[in-house]
C-alpha positions, 0 to 999 in steps of 0.5 A, a space after each residue: 482666367 486669373 492673372 498672377 503678377 510675379 513680383 521681385 521679392 524682398 532680397 534681404 536687408 537694405 536691398 531695394 532693387 535687382 537687375 534682370 540677368 536671364 529669362 528662363 521662360 518665354 511668352 507662351 511657356 508653361 510654368 509649374 508652381 515653385 519653378 524658376 522663371 527669371 534670374 536676377 542679380 543684386 550686388 555680387 549674388 545671382 538668385 532665381 525667382 520662382 512662380 507661386 502658381 502653375 500657369 502660362 507666361 502671358 507677358 514679360 514686363 522687363 527686358 534683360 538688364 532692366 533694374 527692377 524694384 522690390 515688389 515691382 511686377 516682372 511677368 504676368 502668368 495666366 493660371 487656373 488657380 485662385 490668385 491671392 494677390 492685390 490688384 491682380 490685372 484682369 485678363 482683358 487688361 493683360 490682353 490689351 497690354 500685349 496688343 498695344 505693346 510689342 512683346 518682350 519675348 515671343 515664342 517664335 522669335 526668341 533669338 531676334 528679340 534677344 538681339 534687340 535687347 542685347 546691349 553691350 552690358 549684356 555681353 559682360 554678364 556673368 556666364 552662368 546660365 540655365 543649362 544642364 550638363 549633357 549627361 543630365 539633359 533629356 533628349 530634345 530638351 531646350 537649352 539656353 546659353 548666355 549672350 557671352 557664351 554665344 558670342 565666344 562660341 561664334 567667335 571661335 566657330 564652335 558648332 551647336 553640337 560642340 556647344 551642347 557637348 560642354 559640361 558646365 561647372 556653374 550652378 546646377 551644371 550651367 556652362 560658364 565662360 571658363 568652360 567655353 574657354 577651356 573647351 577652346 583650349 583643349 580643341 586647339 591643342 588637339 588640332 594643333 598642326 605638328 611641325 613636319 620633320 625636314 626631309 634629308 636632301 642628298 643633293 644641294 640646294 637644301 630647301 629649309 622647312 618653314 614653320 607655320 606662322 604663329 597666330 599673334 592675334 590678341 584674345 579679347 574677352 569681355 569682363 563678367 558682370 562680377 568683374 565689372 562690379 568689383 572693378 567699380 567698387 575697388 576704384 570707388 573705395 580708393 577715391 573715397 577713403 584715405 587709405 593707410 596701413 599698419 603692420 605687425 608680426 605675431 607669434 602664433 605658435 601656441 595657437 598653432 599647437 592647440 589647433 593641431 591637438 584638437 582639429 581631429 576631435 573638432 571634425 568628429 564632434 562638429 562635422 566641420 574642419 577647424 581652420 584658422 579663419 574662424 579662430 582669427 575671426 573669433 579673436 577679432 570679434 572680441 577685440 573690436 568692441 574695444 575700438 568701436 570706431 573701427 566698426 563704424 562707417 562715415 556718412 558725409 560728416 557723420 560717424 555711424 556707430 554700428 550696434 552689431 559686429 558683422 564681420 565680412 570674410 573675403 572668399 576666393 571663388 573658383 573663377 578667381 574672383 572674390 566675394 565677401 559673405 558676412 557673419 552677422 553678430 559675430 561677437 555673439 557666436 562661440 568658436 564652434 558657431 563661428 566655424 560652422 558659419 564660416 564653413 556654410 558661407 564659404 561652401 555657399 559662396 563657391 557653389 553660387 548659393 549665397 542669398 543677397 542678405 548673406 553679402 549685406 550689412 558688413 561692418 568690418 572685413 577680414 581677408 586671408 592673403 596667406 592662403 595664397 602664400 603671400 607674407 602680407 598685403 595692403 587690402 582695399 577697404 570694403 566701402 562703406 566700412 572704415 577698416 580691413 584686416 589682412 592675415 599673412 601666411 604662417 611660417 616657421 622662422 627663427 625668432 629671438 625669445 626672452 627667457 629668465 636665462 637670457 635671450 635664445 633663438 628658437 623656431 616659431 610659427 610667425 605671421 605678418 598681419 596688415 591693417 588698412 584703415 581710413 585715415 579721414 577718421 582713424 589715426 595711426 595710433 588707433 590702427 596700431 593699437 588694435 593690431 597690438 591688442 590682437 597680437 596680445 590675444 593671439 600670443 596669450 592663447 591658452 594651449 590647455 583649453 578644451 573645446 
């Protein structure tokens, strides 16, 4: 029977490899065409790789946590179909390989094999595994839990029945670390012993009621893979770039009033909300060409001037982490196009549906710290970029306005914007002038313009 090599497909521009995070099938399992076989991770994005053919898993070539190059075979699938693949191994060769090498995963010893390859890093993997919600799982269906989920379940003495009752909030209903910890908290609260009311003793001595001893043991939870990668990325950025910040206060009253006037019409006509994010991204994309160095990167002693303006937008995830999807060629999109792209990328980020290419190729980053109520912030540069902009909260404040009749105090919508940039190549004059130009564009917004 023909043998099909399932290889790591191209994952996007500049992505040359990926890490295997979860095998969804084991040796001997049947797989249908277009069915997911393995989960891989590139940077911050998890993706599933599906088989092009129906067949039976013959051999798994790499363990969990292995780094695989694009076009490198990951698993051999025996199929009845004609395989259109170069240098497909023969059945004999595949069989000899299985005999000579111990199988990575066997149908009878899945748990033992998993323990063999359970390196410490594996327990720090992102806890979003291929398990369906209880309400959707068929009776007797095989369910999979990540090593991190299993580790927490074992530590907290969660039975298999209890574990199966947890409905996952991850992609396709998968159980995450947060789901398990939330279950533990709920169960602890439900079984928390209540302090008995002391009985009244009519004769001395009165025996005091001793409250139960508190559990002072600290909870130790391994970092997820995403948390590890963010930690490494941020630390490397601080060690690489000479960070410096400039700040400016911007009057956004005109822009605020215009958005209030057209936002309902925008939803009706285009099907998405008009938030401030695409408006500010639109203005940033218009100002950046005036300061091309801010859109460049530094490679040793060489400055790499980017031909495209690809703006990354920092997006908060439900688990508290951040991811930065990239709007490619943002300067070529109008406000409507930007609003739709921002909505699409933000929705995909929060549902773990981003592709690896969606987080690659950024040349400049904007983060909205104001959505959490912060007046401003000093964000860390997203390497290998040279600058990042932080938008603060928009607030009603008293401000001094210059008029032909003199200065007056009025209530205005104000926002503080912070600009972090790499002082190895960008001086304070350029960093400050960029902010000043952006301020002018925002404060000169035409309130009468149409959609």
